[in-house]
py3Dmol code that shows the C-alpha trace and the ligand (Angstrom):
import py3Dmol

protein = """\
ATOM      1  CA  UNK A   1      -0.028  -0.024  -0.009  1.00  0.00           C
ATOM      2  CA  UNK A   2       2.775   2.304   0.958  1.00  0.00           C
ATOM      3  CA  UNK A   3       4.474   2.014  -2.341  1.00  0.00           C
ATOM      4  CA  UNK A   4       1.717   3.772  -4.204  1.00  0.00           C
ATOM      5  CA  UNK A   5       1.755   7.271  -3.148  1.00  0.00           C
ATOM      6  CA  UNK A   6       2.788   8.543  -6.576  1.00  0.00           C
ATOM      7  CA  UNK A   7      -0.290   6.657  -8.168  1.00  0.00           C
ATOM      8  CA  UNK A   8      -3.945   7.203  -7.454  1.00  0.00           C
ATOM      9  CA  UNK A   9      -4.409   5.828  -3.967  1.00  0.00           C
ATOM     10  CA  UNK A  10      -4.855   9.414  -2.689  1.00  0.00           C
ATOM     11  CA  UNK A  11      -7.774  11.357  -3.821  1.00  0.00           C
ATOM     12  CA  UNK A  12      -6.656  14.949  -4.058  1.00  0.00           C
ATOM     13  CA  UNK A  13      -8.886  17.989  -3.966  1.00  0.00           C
ATOM     14  CA  UNK A  14      -9.566  19.456  -7.364  1.00  0.00           C
ATOM     15  CA  UNK A  15      -9.144  23.100  -7.885  1.00  0.00           C
ATOM     16  CA  UNK A  16     -11.100  23.985 -10.959  1.00  0.00           C
ATOM     17  CA  UNK A  17      -9.121  27.249 -11.413  1.00  0.00           C
ATOM     18  CA  UNK A  18      -5.792  25.422 -11.928  1.00  0.00           C
ATOM     19  CA  UNK A  19      -6.833  21.957 -12.974  1.00  0.00           C
ATOM     20  CA  UNK A  20      -5.218  20.808 -16.325  1.00  0.00           C
ATOM     21  CA  UNK A  21      -6.541  17.928 -18.359  1.00  0.00           C
ATOM     22  CA  UNK A  22      -3.999  15.105 -18.282  1.00  0.00           C
ATOM     23  CA  UNK A  23      -4.522  14.521 -22.064  1.00  0.00           C
ATOM     24  CA  UNK A  24      -3.030  18.056 -22.734  1.00  0.00           C
ATOM     25  CA  UNK A  25       0.470  17.043 -21.237  1.00  0.00           C
ATOM     26  CA  UNK A  26       2.920  14.554 -22.815  1.00  0.00           C
ATOM     27  CA  UNK A  27       5.801  13.849 -20.476  1.00  0.00           C
ATOM     28  CA  UNK A  28       9.178  13.892 -22.266  1.00  0.00           C
ATOM     29  CA  UNK A  29      12.746  13.566 -21.003  1.00  0.00           C
ATOM     30  CA  UNK A  30      13.814  14.056 -17.393  1.00  0.00           C
ATOM     31  CA  UNK A  31      15.308  17.514 -16.457  1.00  0.00           C
ATOM     32  CA  UNK A  32      16.455  16.643 -13.049  1.00  0.00           C
ATOM     33  CA  UNK A  33      15.789  15.336  -9.563  1.00  0.00           C
ATOM     34  CA  UNK A  34      14.569  17.608  -6.874  1.00  0.00           C
ATOM     35  CA  UNK A  35      14.409  17.095  -3.144  1.00  0.00           C
ATOM     36  CA  UNK A  36      10.755  15.641  -3.386  1.00  0.00           C
ATOM     37  CA  UNK A  37      10.890  13.893  -6.759  1.00  0.00           C
ATOM     38  CA  UNK A  38      11.365  14.370 -10.435  1.00  0.00           C
ATOM     39  CA  UNK A  39      11.260  17.321 -12.774  1.00  0.00           C
ATOM     40  CA  UNK A  40      10.424  16.208 -16.410  1.00  0.00           C
ATOM     41  CA  UNK A  41      10.024  18.297 -19.514  1.00  0.00           C
ATOM     42  CA  UNK A  42       6.665  17.933 -21.090  1.00  0.00           C
ATOM     43  CA  UNK A  43       4.850  19.007 -24.271  1.00  0.00           C
ATOM     44  CA  UNK A  44       1.692  20.787 -23.650  1.00  0.00           C
ATOM     45  CA  UNK A  45      -1.339  21.564 -26.072  1.00  0.00           C
ATOM     46  CA  UNK A  46      -4.169  24.012 -25.773  1.00  0.00           C
ATOM     47  CA  UNK A  47      -3.283  25.665 -22.356  1.00  0.00           C
ATOM     48  CA  UNK A  48      -5.014  28.924 -21.762  1.00  0.00           C
ATOM     49  CA  UNK A  49      -2.805  32.125 -22.257  1.00  0.00           C
ATOM     50  CA  UNK A  50       0.058  29.777 -23.820  1.00  0.00           C
ATOM     51  CA  UNK A  51       1.086  29.137 -27.322  1.00  0.00           C
ATOM     52  CA  UNK A  52      -0.998  26.221 -28.832  1.00  0.00           C
ATOM     53  CA  UNK A  53       1.884  23.918 -28.142  1.00  0.00           C
ATOM     54  CA  UNK A  54       4.690  24.594 -25.694  1.00  0.00           C
ATOM     55  CA  UNK A  55       7.273  23.011 -23.448  1.00  0.00           C
ATOM     56  CA  UNK A  56       6.427  22.924 -19.670  1.00  0.00           C
ATOM     57  CA  UNK A  57       8.284  21.545 -16.606  1.00  0.00           C
ATOM     58  CA  UNK A  58       6.384  18.904 -14.765  1.00  0.00           C
ATOM     59  CA  UNK A  59       7.143  18.244 -11.106  1.00  0.00           C
ATOM     60  CA  UNK A  60       6.058  14.800  -9.825  1.00  0.00           C
ATOM     61  CA  UNK A  61       6.814  12.288  -7.171  1.00  0.00           C
ATOM     62  CA  UNK A  62       9.152   9.351  -7.583  1.00  0.00           C
ATOM     63  CA  UNK A  63       7.551   5.902  -7.472  1.00  0.00           C
ATOM     64  CA  UNK A  64       8.791   5.241  -3.983  1.00  0.00           C
ATOM     65  CA  UNK A  65       7.636   8.686  -2.592  1.00  0.00           C
ATOM     66  CA  UNK A  66       6.451   9.015   0.992  1.00  0.00           C
ATOM     67  CA  UNK A  67       3.319  10.593   2.235  1.00  0.00           C
ATOM     68  CA  UNK A  68       5.439  13.602   3.520  1.00  0.00           C
ATOM     69  CA  UNK A  69       6.823  14.129   0.002  1.00  0.00           C
ATOM     70  CA  UNK A  70       3.350  14.231  -1.349  1.00  0.00           C
ATOM     71  CA  UNK A  71       2.448  16.800   1.320  1.00  0.00           C
ATOM     72  CA  UNK A  72       5.535  18.885   0.428  1.00  0.00           C
ATOM     73  CA  UNK A  73       4.733  18.910  -3.348  1.00  0.00           C
ATOM     74  CA  UNK A  74       1.132  19.950  -2.572  1.00  0.00           C
ATOM     75  CA  UNK A  75       2.275  22.583  -0.204  1.00  0.00           C
ATOM     76  CA  UNK A  76       4.739  23.868  -2.758  1.00  0.00           C
ATOM     77  CA  UNK A  77       1.780  24.168  -5.307  1.00  0.00           C
ATOM     78  CA  UNK A  78      -0.271  25.958  -2.850  1.00  0.00           C
ATOM     79  CA  UNK A  79       2.444  28.512  -2.081  1.00  0.00           C
ATOM     80  CA  UNK A  80       2.950  29.145  -5.775  1.00  0.00           C
ATOM     81  CA  UNK A  81      -0.814  29.769  -6.180  1.00  0.00           C
ATOM     82  CA  UNK A  82      -0.713  32.301  -3.243  1.00  0.00           C
ATOM     83  CA  UNK A  83       2.417  34.032  -4.386  1.00  0.00           C
ATOM     84  CA  UNK A  84       0.963  34.943  -7.811  1.00  0.00           C
ATOM     85  CA  UNK A  85       2.671  35.709 -11.088  1.00  0.00           C
ATOM     86  CA  UNK A  86       5.835  37.704 -11.805  1.00  0.00           C
ATOM     87  CA  UNK A  87       8.153  37.780 -14.792  1.00  0.00           C
ATOM     88  CA  UNK A  88      11.205  36.922 -12.717  1.00  0.00           C
ATOM     89  CA  UNK A  89       9.956  33.767 -11.030  1.00  0.00           C
ATOM     90  CA  UNK A  90       9.093  30.296 -12.238  1.00  0.00           C
ATOM     91  CA  UNK A  91       5.262  30.595 -12.502  1.00  0.00           C
ATOM     92  CA  UNK A  92       2.680  27.854 -11.869  1.00  0.00           C
ATOM     93  CA  UNK A  93       0.783  26.902 -14.914  1.00  0.00           C
ATOM     94  CA  UNK A  94      -1.503  24.413 -13.373  1.00  0.00           C
ATOM     95  CA  UNK A  95      -1.848  20.827 -12.096  1.00  0.00           C
ATOM     96  CA  UNK A  96      -3.154  17.473 -12.984  1.00  0.00           C
ATOM     97  CA  UNK A  97      -4.503  16.193  -9.635  1.00  0.00           C
ATOM     98  CA  UNK A  98      -7.136  13.797 -10.806  1.00  0.00           C
ATOM     99  CA  UNK A  99      -7.180  10.194 -12.296  1.00  0.00           C
ATOM    100  CA  UNK A 100      -3.510   9.613 -11.999  1.00  0.00           C
ATOM    101  CA  UNK A 101      -0.256  10.761 -10.414  1.00  0.00           C
ATOM    102  CA  UNK A 102       0.075  14.423  -9.335  1.00  0.00           C
ATOM    103  CA  UNK A 103       1.592  16.612 -11.934  1.00  0.00           C
ATOM    104  CA  UNK A 104       2.575  20.201 -10.870  1.00  0.00           C
ATOM    105  CA  UNK A 105       3.074  21.995 -14.113  1.00  0.00           C
ATOM    106  CA  UNK A 106       5.255  25.055 -14.150  1.00  0.00           C
ATOM    107  CA  UNK A 107       7.030  27.313 -16.820  1.00  0.00           C
ATOM    108  CA  UNK A 108       9.919  25.686 -18.566  1.00  0.00           C
ATOM    109  CA  UNK A 109      13.240  27.484 -18.608  1.00  0.00           C
ATOM    110  CA  UNK A 110      15.027  26.433 -21.841  1.00  0.00           C
ATOM    111  CA  UNK A 111      18.499  27.668 -20.771  1.00  0.00           C
ATOM    112  CA  UNK A 112      18.735  25.641 -17.557  1.00  0.00           C
ATOM    113  CA  UNK A 113      20.173  26.949 -14.312  1.00  0.00           C
ATOM    114  CA  UNK A 114      22.271  30.238 -14.128  1.00  0.00           C
ATOM    115  CA  UNK A 115      25.405  28.550 -12.590  1.00  0.00           C
ATOM    116  CA  UNK A 116      25.599  26.073 -15.621  1.00  0.00           C
ATOM    117  CA  UNK A 117      24.633  28.823 -17.983  1.00  0.00           C
ATOM    118  CA  UNK A 118      27.388  31.056 -16.887  1.00  0.00           C
ATOM    119  CA  UNK A 119      30.101  28.341 -16.800  1.00  0.00           C
ATOM    120  CA  UNK A 120      29.149  27.272 -20.414  1.00  0.00           C
ATOM    121  CA  UNK A 121      29.910  30.934 -21.431  1.00  0.00           C
ATOM    122  CA  UNK A 122      33.372  31.189 -19.939  1.00  0.00           C
ATOM    123  CA  UNK A 123      35.686  32.407 -22.675  1.00  0.00           C
ATOM    124  CA  UNK A 124      37.829  29.658 -23.995  1.00  0.00           C
ATOM    125  CA  UNK A 125      41.552  29.735 -23.400  1.00  0.00           C
ATOM    126  CA  UNK A 126      41.977  30.711 -26.959  1.00  0.00           C
ATOM    127  CA  UNK A 127      39.755  33.716 -26.731  1.00  0.00           C
ATOM    128  CA  UNK A 128      41.335  34.461 -23.384  1.00  0.00           C
ATOM    129  CA  UNK A 129      44.875  34.576 -24.743  1.00  0.00           C
ATOM    130  CA  UNK A 130      43.832  36.550 -27.795  1.00  0.00           C
ATOM    131  CA  UNK A 131      41.713  38.937 -25.489  1.00  0.00           C
ATOM    132  CA  UNK A 132      39.026  38.481 -28.148  1.00  0.00           C
ATOM    133  CA  UNK A 133      35.577  37.973 -26.777  1.00  0.00           C
ATOM    134  CA  UNK A 134      33.229  36.513 -29.169  1.00  0.00           C
ATOM    135  CA  UNK A 135      29.816  37.986 -29.919  1.00  0.00           C
ATOM    136  CA  UNK A 136      28.207  35.218 -27.846  1.00  0.00           C
ATOM    137  CA  UNK A 137      30.132  35.984 -24.720  1.00  0.00           C
ATOM    138  CA  UNK A 138      28.552  38.006 -21.817  1.00  0.00           C
ATOM    139  CA  UNK A 139      29.326  41.576 -20.941  1.00  0.00           C
ATOM    140  CA  UNK A 140      29.241  43.425 -17.712  1.00  0.00           C
ATOM    141  CA  UNK A 141      26.039  44.866 -18.781  1.00  0.00           C
ATOM    142  CA  UNK A 142      24.551  41.424 -19.070  1.00  0.00           C
ATOM    143  CA  UNK A 143      25.708  40.706 -15.615  1.00  0.00           C
ATOM    144  CA  UNK A 144      24.067  43.916 -14.239  1.00  0.00           C
ATOM    145  CA  UNK A 145      20.829  43.009 -16.171  1.00  0.00           C
ATOM    146  CA  UNK A 146      20.777  39.521 -14.546  1.00  0.00           C
ATOM    147  CA  UNK A 147      21.382  41.015 -11.168  1.00  0.00           C
ATOM    148  CA  UNK A 148      18.644  43.693 -11.747  1.00  0.00           C
ATOM    149  CA  UNK A 149      16.139  41.029 -12.834  1.00  0.00           C
ATOM    150  CA  UNK A 150      16.921  38.671  -9.822  1.00  0.00           C
ATOM    151  CA  UNK A 151      16.584  41.653  -7.452  1.00  0.00           C
ATOM    152  CA  UNK A 152      13.222  42.533  -8.936  1.00  0.00           C
ATOM    153  CA  UNK A 153      12.070  38.954  -8.550  1.00  0.00           C
ATOM    154  CA  UNK A 154      13.153  38.892  -4.965  1.00  0.00           C
ATOM    155  CA  UNK A 155      11.552  42.265  -4.280  1.00  0.00           C
ATOM    156  CA  UNK A 156       8.373  40.817  -5.541  1.00  0.00           C
ATOM    157  CA  UNK A 157       8.648  37.601  -3.411  1.00  0.00           C
ATOM    158  CA  UNK A 158       9.357  39.980  -0.424  1.00  0.00           C
ATOM    159  CA  UNK A 159       6.052  41.758  -0.948  1.00  0.00           C
ATOM    160  CA  UNK A 160       4.368  38.302  -0.859  1.00  0.00           C
ATOM    161  CA  UNK A 161       5.987  37.597   2.487  1.00  0.00           C
ATOM    162  CA  UNK A 162       8.124  34.821   0.946  1.00  0.00           C
ATOM    163  CA  UNK A 163      11.692  34.113   2.304  1.00  0.00           C
ATOM    164  CA  UNK A 164      13.562  32.042  -0.055  1.00  0.00           C
ATOM    165  CA  UNK A 165      16.270  30.574   2.212  1.00  0.00           C
ATOM    166  CA  UNK A 166      18.363  29.028  -0.654  1.00  0.00           C
ATOM    167  CA  UNK A 167      18.947  31.844  -3.095  1.00  0.00           C
ATOM    168  CA  UNK A 168      21.894  30.773  -5.287  1.00  0.00           C
ATOM    169  CA  UNK A 169      22.809  30.633  -8.977  1.00  0.00           C
ATOM    170  CA  UNK A 170      21.785  27.019  -9.045  1.00  0.00           C
ATOM    171  CA  UNK A 171      18.323  28.041  -8.047  1.00  0.00           C
ATOM    172  CA  UNK A 172      17.911  30.697 -10.772  1.00  0.00           C
ATOM    173  CA  UNK A 173      16.706  29.344 -14.097  1.00  0.00           C
ATOM    174  CA  UNK A 174      17.326  31.008 -17.401  1.00  0.00           C
ATOM    175  CA  UNK A 175      14.080  31.380 -19.490  1.00  0.00           C
ATOM    176  CA  UNK A 176      13.191  32.404 -23.056  1.00  0.00           C
ATOM    177  CA  UNK A 177      15.006  35.529 -24.061  1.00  0.00           C
ATOM    178  CA  UNK A 178      17.434  35.077 -21.128  1.00  0.00           C
ATOM    179  CA  UNK A 179      14.832  36.131 -18.592  1.00  0.00           C
ATOM    180  CA  UNK A 180      16.082  35.322 -15.091  1.00  0.00           C
ATOM    181  CA  UNK A 181      13.536  33.316 -13.152  1.00  0.00           C
ATOM    182  CA  UNK A 182      13.743  32.460  -9.444  1.00  0.00           C
ATOM    183  CA  UNK A 183      12.936  28.888  -8.766  1.00  0.00           C
ATOM    184  CA  UNK A 184      12.136  26.767  -5.705  1.00  0.00           C
ATOM    185  CA  UNK A 185      10.659  29.629  -3.732  1.00  0.00           C
ATOM    186  CA  UNK A 186       7.673  27.569  -2.788  1.00  0.00           C
ATOM    187  CA  UNK A 187       9.734  24.819  -1.205  1.00  0.00           C
ATOM    188  CA  UNK A 188       8.756  23.831   2.359  1.00  0.00           C
ATOM    189  CA  UNK A 189      12.206  24.106   3.787  1.00  0.00           C
ATOM    190  CA  UNK A 190      12.731  22.490   7.228  1.00  0.00           C
ATOM    191  CA  UNK A 191      15.438  24.798   8.349  1.00  0.00           C
ATOM    192  CA  UNK A 192      16.171  22.841  11.528  1.00  0.00           C
ATOM    193  CA  UNK A 193      17.051  19.795   9.422  1.00  0.00           C
ATOM    194  CA  UNK A 194      19.190  21.716   7.074  1.00  0.00           C
ATOM    195  CA  UNK A 195      22.214  19.602   6.440  1.00  0.00           C
ATOM    196  CA  UNK A 196      25.123  22.112   6.701  1.00  0.00           C
ATOM    197  CA  UNK A 197      27.650  19.518   5.753  1.00  0.00           C
ATOM    198  CA  UNK A 198      25.762  17.904   2.838  1.00  0.00           C
ATOM    199  CA  UNK A 199      27.205  18.904  -0.560  1.00  0.00           C
ATOM    200  CA  UNK A 200      25.055  19.693  -3.612  1.00  0.00           C
ATOM    201  CA  UNK A 201      25.303  17.379  -6.634  1.00  0.00           C
ATOM    202  CA  UNK A 202      28.162  19.510  -7.942  1.00  0.00           C
ATOM    203  CA  UNK A 203      30.031  19.255  -4.644  1.00  0.00           C
ATOM    204  CA  UNK A 204      29.405  22.601  -3.243  1.00  0.00           C
ATOM    205  CA  UNK A 205      28.181  23.424   0.304  1.00  0.00           C
ATOM    206  CA  UNK A 206      24.879  25.370   0.550  1.00  0.00           C
ATOM    207  CA  UNK A 207      26.147  26.857   3.862  1.00  0.00           C
ATOM    208  CA  UNK A 208      28.443  29.081   1.862  1.00  0.00           C
ATOM    209  CA  UNK A 209      25.396  31.161   0.910  1.00  0.00           C
ATOM    210  CA  UNK A 210      24.149  31.490   4.451  1.00  0.00           C
ATOM    211  CA  UNK A 211      24.118  34.907   6.220  1.00  0.00           C
ATOM    212  CA  UNK A 212      26.042  35.040   9.428  1.00  0.00           C
ATOM    213  CA  UNK A 213      22.920  35.095  11.657  1.00  0.00           C
ATOM    214  CA  UNK A 214      21.403  32.122   9.730  1.00  0.00           C
ATOM    215  CA  UNK A 215      24.707  30.287  10.211  1.00  0.00           C
ATOM    216  CA  UNK A 216      25.010  30.972  13.918  1.00  0.00           C
ATOM    217  CA  UNK A 217      21.353  31.473  15.022  1.00  0.00           C
ATOM    218  CA  UNK A 218      19.311  29.927  12.245  1.00  0.00           C
ATOM    219  CA  UNK A 219      17.596  33.362  11.687  1.00  0.00           C
ATOM    220  CA  UNK A 220      16.264  33.376   8.141  1.00  0.00           C
ATOM    221  CA  UNK A 221      14.700  36.636   6.918  1.00  0.00           C
ATOM    222  CA  UNK A 222      14.560  38.658   3.801  1.00  0.00           C
ATOM    223  CA  UNK A 223      17.858  40.295   4.931  1.00  0.00           C
ATOM    224  CA  UNK A 224      19.525  36.800   5.063  1.00  0.00           C
ATOM    225  CA  UNK A 225      18.276  36.388   1.575  1.00  0.00           C
ATOM    226  CA  UNK A 226      20.175  39.640   0.659  1.00  0.00           C
ATOM    227  CA  UNK A 227      23.402  38.132   1.961  1.00  0.00           C
ATOM    228  CA  UNK A 228      22.845  35.127  -0.322  1.00  0.00           C
ATOM    229  CA  UNK A 229      22.108  37.620  -3.069  1.00  0.00           C
ATOM    230  CA  UNK A 230      25.621  39.045  -2.517  1.00  0.00           C
ATOM    231  CA  UNK A 231      27.029  35.471  -2.901  1.00  0.00           C
ATOM    232  CA  UNK A 232      24.945  35.044  -6.047  1.00  0.00           C
ATOM    233  CA  UNK A 233      26.421  38.398  -7.430  1.00  0.00           C
ATOM    234  CA  UNK A 234      29.855  36.981  -6.770  1.00  0.00           C
ATOM    235  CA  UNK A 235      28.834  33.856  -8.740  1.00  0.00           C
ATOM    236  CA  UNK A 236      27.813  35.924 -11.604  1.00  0.00           C
ATOM    237  CA  UNK A 237      30.952  37.952 -11.754  1.00  0.00           C
ATOM    238  CA  UNK A 238      33.063  34.845 -11.561  1.00  0.00           C
ATOM    239  CA  UNK A 239      30.997  33.094 -14.316  1.00  0.00           C
ATOM    240  CA  UNK A 240      29.798  30.464 -11.970  1.00  0.00           C
ATOM    241  CA  UNK A 241      32.657  30.292  -9.517  1.00  0.00           C
ATOM    242  CA  UNK A 242      32.433  28.318  -6.272  1.00  0.00           C
ATOM    243  CA  UNK A 243      32.370  30.709  -3.267  1.00  0.00           C
ATOM    244  CA  UNK A 244      35.240  30.466  -0.549  1.00  0.00           C
ATOM    245  CA  UNK A 245      37.296  28.013  -2.676  1.00  0.00           C
ATOM    246  CA  UNK A 246      39.126  25.614  -0.631  1.00  0.00           C
ATOM    247  CA  UNK A 247      37.710  26.776   2.717  1.00  0.00           C
ATOM    248  CA  UNK A 248      36.105  24.010   4.753  1.00  0.00           C
ATOM    249  CA  UNK A 249      32.779  24.644   6.547  1.00  0.00           C
ATOM    250  CA  UNK A 250      34.334  24.520  10.075  1.00  0.00           C
ATOM    251  CA  UNK A 251      36.837  27.326   9.103  1.00  0.00           C
ATOM    252  CA  UNK A 252      33.959  29.431   7.624  1.00  0.00           C
ATOM    253  CA  UNK A 253      32.234  30.190  11.021  1.00  0.00           C
ATOM    254  CA  UNK A 254      35.417  31.751  12.582  1.00  0.00           C
ATOM    255  CA  UNK A 255      36.500  33.410   9.292  1.00  0.00           C
ATOM    256  CA  UNK A 256      33.087  35.230   8.853  1.00  0.00           C
ATOM    257  CA  UNK A 257      32.912  36.105  12.556  1.00  0.00           C
ATOM    258  CA  UNK A 258      36.406  37.734  12.267  1.00  0.00           C
ATOM    259  CA  UNK A 259      35.239  39.876   9.488  1.00  0.00           C
ATOM    260  CA  UNK A 260      36.775  37.905   6.556  1.00  0.00           C
ATOM    261  CA  UNK A 261      34.846  38.326   3.213  1.00  0.00           C
ATOM    262  CA  UNK A 262      35.596  37.181  -0.267  1.00  0.00           C
ATOM    263  CA  UNK A 263      37.740  39.301  -2.476  1.00  0.00           C
ATOM    264  CA  UNK A 264      36.709  41.351  -5.509  1.00  0.00           C
ATOM    265  CA  UNK A 265      36.449  39.040  -8.552  1.00  0.00           C
ATOM    266  CA  UNK A 266      38.786  39.958 -11.448  1.00  0.00           C
ATOM    267  CA  UNK A 267      37.075  42.405 -13.952  1.00  0.00           C
ATOM    268  CA  UNK A 268      34.241  43.202 -11.385  1.00  0.00           C
ATOM    269  CA  UNK A 269      33.599  46.974 -11.154  1.00  0.00           C
ATOM    270  CA  UNK A 270      34.346  48.261  -7.712  1.00  0.00           C
ATOM    271  CA  UNK A 271      30.829  49.807  -7.219  1.00  0.00           C
ATOM    272  CA  UNK A 272      29.416  46.290  -7.693  1.00  0.00           C
ATOM    273  CA  UNK A 273      31.952  44.801  -5.100  1.00  0.00           C
ATOM    274  CA  UNK A 274      30.784  47.528  -2.760  1.00  0.00           C
ATOM    275  CA  UNK A 275      27.260  46.137  -3.111  1.00  0.00           C
ATOM    276  CA  UNK A 276      28.561  42.628  -2.450  1.00  0.00           C
ATOM    277  CA  UNK A 277      30.232  43.872   0.747  1.00  0.00           C
ATOM    278  CA  UNK A 278      27.082  45.590   1.919  1.00  0.00           C
ATOM    279  CA  UNK A 279      25.119  42.462   1.329  1.00  0.00           C
ATOM    280  CA  UNK A 280      27.691  40.722   3.672  1.00  0.00           C
ATOM    281  CA  UNK A 281      27.340  43.243   6.445  1.00  0.00           C
ATOM    282  CA  UNK A 282      27.331  41.406   9.817  1.00  0.00           C
ATOM    283  CA  UNK A 283      24.505  43.679  10.865  1.00  0.00           C
ATOM    284  CA  UNK A 284      21.552  42.632   8.826  1.00  0.00           C
ATOM    285  CA  UNK A 285      19.781  45.987   9.172  1.00  0.00           C
ATOM    286  CA  UNK A 286      22.778  47.704   7.441  1.00  0.00           C
ATOM    287  CA  UNK A 287      22.202  45.639   4.267  1.00  0.00           C
ATOM    288  CA  UNK A 288      20.346  47.090   1.337  1.00  0.00           C
ATOM    289  CA  UNK A 289      16.803  45.969   0.692  1.00  0.00           C
ATOM    290  CA  UNK A 290      15.845  44.161  -2.504  1.00  0.00           C
ATOM    291  CA  UNK A 291      14.072  47.423  -3.540  1.00  0.00           C
ATOM    292  CA  UNK A 292      17.334  49.352  -2.996  1.00  0.00           C
ATOM    293  CA  UNK A 293      19.254  46.733  -4.929  1.00  0.00           C
ATOM    294  CA  UNK A 294      16.790  46.778  -7.769  1.00  0.00           C
ATOM    295  CA  UNK A 295      17.025  50.555  -8.075  1.00  0.00           C
ATOM    296  CA  UNK A 296      20.818  50.434  -7.916  1.00  0.00           C
ATOM    297  CA  UNK A 297      21.104  48.059 -10.800  1.00  0.00           C
ATOM    298  CA  UNK A 298      18.383  49.861 -12.755  1.00  0.00           C
ATOM    299  CA  UNK A 299      20.292  53.075 -12.642  1.00  0.00           C
ATOM    300  CA  UNK A 300      23.551  51.365 -13.521  1.00  0.00           C
ATOM    301  CA  UNK A 301      21.711  49.868 -16.665  1.00  0.00           C
ATOM    302  CA  UNK A 302      20.652  53.339 -17.646  1.00  0.00           C
ATOM    303  CA  UNK A 303      24.103  54.728 -17.365  1.00  0.00           C
ATOM    304  CA  UNK A 304      25.575  51.750 -19.391  1.00  0.00           C
ATOM    305  CA  UNK A 305      23.103  52.217 -22.347  1.00  0.00           C
TER     306      UNK A 305
END
"""
ligand_1 = """\
22
ACK
O 19.758 22.779 -12.107
P 19.026 21.844 -13.148
O 19.762 21.558 -14.461
O 17.637 22.556 -13.541
O 18.382 20.644 -12.479
C 17.341 21.033 -11.785
C 16.341 19.940 -11.785
O 15.333 20.207 -12.825
C 15.592 19.704 -10.489
O 15.136 20.845 -10.020
C 15.634 21.346 -13.407
N 14.427 22.182 -13.460
C 13.624 22.376 -12.554
N 12.605 23.208 -12.910
C 12.825 23.606 -14.186
C 12.160 24.334 -15.124
N 10.930 25.054 -14.768
N 12.658 24.504 -16.402
C 13.827 23.824 -16.643
N 14.451 23.026 -15.793
C 14.039 22.954 -14.604
C 16.617 22.227 -12.726
"""
view = py3Dmol.view(width=600, height=400)
view.addModel(protein, "pdb")
view.setStyle({"model": 0}, {"cartoon": {"style": "trace"}})
view.addModel(ligand_1, "xyz")
view.setStyle({"model": 1}, {"stick": {}})
view.zoomTo()
view.show()
């Protein structure tokens, strides 16, 4: 009995406003594995307010999912409904809750996560030596535009009383026309159980994004998201670098407490490094708000036009 949570043993409530007919979705390849289950690409036909056929991302449980994982996926869907739509977040499209496994259907981001996206655009050694940046490579203005869009998405989530708790380049997805979209903001995160020492699939430690008060006192607020945004800025300006390279977790506590912060990345303008340092202010009330950040990047963009 236990082994069938992903199937139809559970009768889920049907929300007419969001329900999608299963026949409209064809599941294609796997995009990845999340905390709770699987993310698949799907082809969708005849969705309202969408092109007649389009790609979607479908979140679903694994075959061996537990009741808790079902509850988490349902809670993520409910949070997405409450938060509402914004250009710079991954929006909910709808769900298939009836006559089969739960599908939570969200916007598909064709260019994948921002960390990978940036790494794939690192200049090749050839270009590097010749100092010739190809037309395809990214400029400082692109980086400022990415930062602006992410700050705008975070500003919106803040107005909806949403604290992300895991803001990082790996959780930004790159959409059509290179629109930055914040992902996984609806996850029910059990902060107490946060595994500080557990590495991500690419071997990095999520604790390296944590604000000093989140690290020491487990206090998570919009202002600790601002600290993480500073690390994300650093990731952008290092084209997907790994923060505090070579520094083990147990050293990080003392280093941060003593005031140590990461150096300015090469080719990073000093006004942007100043923003990073402000995001990493020990006193969370001294940090800029996402509204301040959005405005700063907006005026930088205007001056770079
Ligand atoms: O970082 P990734 O390559 O991009 O691996 C994760 C994985 O699924 C588990 O979350 C990818 N993914 C999640 N949501 C989407 C989406 N809406 N569009 C494209 N890829 C997605 C994500």
